[in-house]
Backbone as JSON, one array per atom type, in Angstrom:
{
  "sequence": "MVTTGFSDVADSEPSGNYDRAAEALEKTRRDYVNRHAAGLLVNVLDQLQRSEKKAKILMTKI",
  "N": [[95.92, 122.91, 61.98], [96.99, 121.15, 64.8], [97.51, 121.94, 68.13], [99.43, 121.2, 70.97], [100.36, 122.46, 73.15], [102.89, 122.0, 73.87], [104.56, 122.44, 71.8], [106.46, 124.49, 71.4], [108.48, 123.83, 73.22], [109.07, 121.24, 72.44], [110.06, 121.65, 69.86], [112.37, 123.08, 70.38], [114.14, 121.48, 71.92], [114.19, 118.44, 71.29], [115.24, 115.88, 72.05], [115.7, 116.11, 74.77], [113.12, 116.34, 75.76], [112.11, 113.79, 75.29], [113.69, 112.32, 77.02], [112.91, 113.41, 79.5], [110.23, 112.69, 79.46], [110.47, 109.9, 79.46], [111.69, 109.53, 81.95], [109.64, 110.51, 83.62], [107.64, 108.66, 83.05], [108.85, 106.31, 84.0], [109.05, 106.96, 86.72], [106.33, 107.13, 87.35], [105.62, 104.47, 86.89], [107.17, 103.17, 88.86], [106.01, 104.31, 91.16], [103.41, 103.29, 90.94], [103.91, 100.53, 91.15], [104.99, 100.44, 93.73], [102.79, 101.33, 95.26], [100.98, 99.27, 94.7], [102.36, 97.06, 95.74], [102.44, 97.81, 98.43], [99.72, 97.73, 99.02], [99.24, 94.99, 98.68], [100.81, 93.99, 100.76], [99.48, 95.05, 102.99], [97.09, 93.62, 102.79], [98.02, 90.99, 103.22], [99.03, 91.2, 105.83], [96.66, 91.77, 107.18], [95.24, 89.39, 106.75], [96.9, 87.67, 108.18], [96.51, 88.63, 110.77], [93.81, 87.99, 111.13], [93.97, 85.2, 110.99], [95.53, 84.72, 113.22], [93.8, 85.55, 115.25], [91.76, 83.65, 114.91], [93.2, 81.35, 115.53], [93.76, 81.82, 118.23], [91.2, 81.72, 119.29], [90.52, 79.05, 118.74], [92.45, 77.79, 120.31], [91.6, 78.44, 122.87], [89.34, 76.92, 123.06], [90.25, 74.36, 123.22]],
  "CA": [[97.05, 122.46, 62.78], [96.65, 120.82, 66.18], [98.56, 122.33, 69.07], [99.36, 120.46, 72.24], [100.88, 123.29, 74.22], [104.29, 121.64, 74.08], [105.27, 122.54, 70.53], [107.65, 125.33, 71.49], [109.51, 123.09, 73.94], [109.45, 120.08, 71.62], [110.87, 122.11, 68.73], [113.66, 123.61, 70.8], [115.05, 120.42, 72.38], [113.39, 117.22, 71.24], [115.78, 114.73, 72.78], [115.49, 116.37, 76.2], [111.72, 116.04, 76.08], [111.95, 112.34, 75.34], [114.33, 111.87, 78.25], [112.04, 113.79, 80.62], [109.02, 111.86, 79.39], [110.86, 108.56, 79.88], [111.89, 109.59, 83.41], [108.33, 110.66, 84.24], [106.96, 107.37, 82.9], [109.48, 105.37, 84.92], [108.64, 107.34, 88.08], [104.93, 106.73, 87.48], [105.6, 103.02, 87.0], [107.67, 102.81, 90.2], [104.99, 104.7, 92.15], [102.31, 102.33, 90.83], [104.38, 99.25, 91.69], [105.11, 100.59, 95.18], [101.44, 101.37, 95.85], [100.42, 97.93, 94.58], [103.07, 96.21, 96.71], [101.98, 98.2, 99.76], [98.37, 97.2, 99.16], [99.34, 93.54, 98.9], [101.35, 93.78, 102.1], [98.4, 95.33, 103.95], [96.17, 92.48, 102.74], [98.66, 89.84, 103.85], [99.06, 91.44, 107.28], [95.27, 91.64, 107.65], [94.93, 87.96, 106.79], [97.65, 87.08, 109.3], [95.84, 89.0, 112.01], [92.59, 87.18, 111.22], [94.38, 83.83, 111.29], [95.98, 84.71, 114.61], [92.6, 85.61, 116.09], [91.1, 82.35, 114.82], [94.02, 80.4, 116.27], [93.57, 82.06, 119.67], [89.86, 81.22, 119.64], [90.62, 77.59, 118.74], [93.27, 77.37, 121.45], [90.82, 78.56, 124.1], [88.34, 75.85, 123.05], [90.91, 73.06, 123.43]],
  "C": [[96.6, 122.25, 64.23], [97.81, 121.21, 67.08], [98.36, 121.59, 70.37], [99.79, 121.32, 73.41], [102.34, 123.02, 74.5], [105.13, 121.88, 72.84], [106.53, 123.4, 70.63], [108.79, 124.61, 72.2], [110.0, 121.93, 73.09], [110.34, 120.5, 70.46], [112.26, 122.54, 69.18], [114.64, 122.52, 71.24], [114.3, 119.08, 72.42], [113.95, 116.07, 72.06], [115.61, 114.91, 74.28], [114.08, 116.06, 76.63], [111.49, 114.55, 76.18], [112.55, 111.79, 76.63], [113.46, 112.19, 79.46], [110.78, 112.95, 80.63], [109.33, 110.43, 79.85], [111.07, 108.5, 81.39], [110.56, 109.69, 84.14], [107.55, 109.35, 84.17], [107.53, 106.34, 83.86], [109.1, 105.68, 86.37], [107.19, 106.92, 88.32], [104.82, 105.21, 87.66], [106.07, 102.56, 88.38], [106.65, 103.14, 91.27], [103.84, 103.7, 92.14], [102.7, 100.99, 91.46], [104.47, 99.33, 93.22], [103.75, 100.61, 95.86], [100.81, 99.98, 95.81], [101.05, 96.99, 95.6], [102.62, 96.53, 98.13], [100.58, 97.67, 100.02], [98.37, 95.7, 99.41], [99.84, 93.23, 100.3], [100.28, 94.01, 103.17], [97.42, 94.16, 103.97], [96.75, 91.26, 103.43], [98.68, 90.01, 105.37], [97.66, 91.31, 107.88], [94.88, 90.17, 107.76], [95.66, 87.26, 107.93], [96.99, 87.4, 110.64], [94.57, 88.18, 112.2], [92.93, 85.74, 111.6], [94.83, 83.71, 112.75], [94.79, 84.74, 115.56], [91.87, 84.28, 116.09], [91.88, 81.31, 115.61], [93.85, 80.58, 117.77], [92.22, 81.53, 120.12], [89.88, 79.69, 119.71], [91.4, 77.09, 119.95], [92.49, 77.46, 122.76], [89.76, 77.47, 124.19], [88.95, 74.49, 123.37], [91.13, 72.81, 124.9]]
}
């Protein structure tokens, strides 16, 4: 028999475990999406700063 360490909890209230697992999975998904979105935003802001610096350099040459 394979034990996972959760058998006593799973046997006592199975539907509650599924709900908690679903909530934990959703929280993990939201956290991942938020981190990914934040990373994309940082990249966009970095590119904007570079473009602004290039534009200032070009403007001084004109």
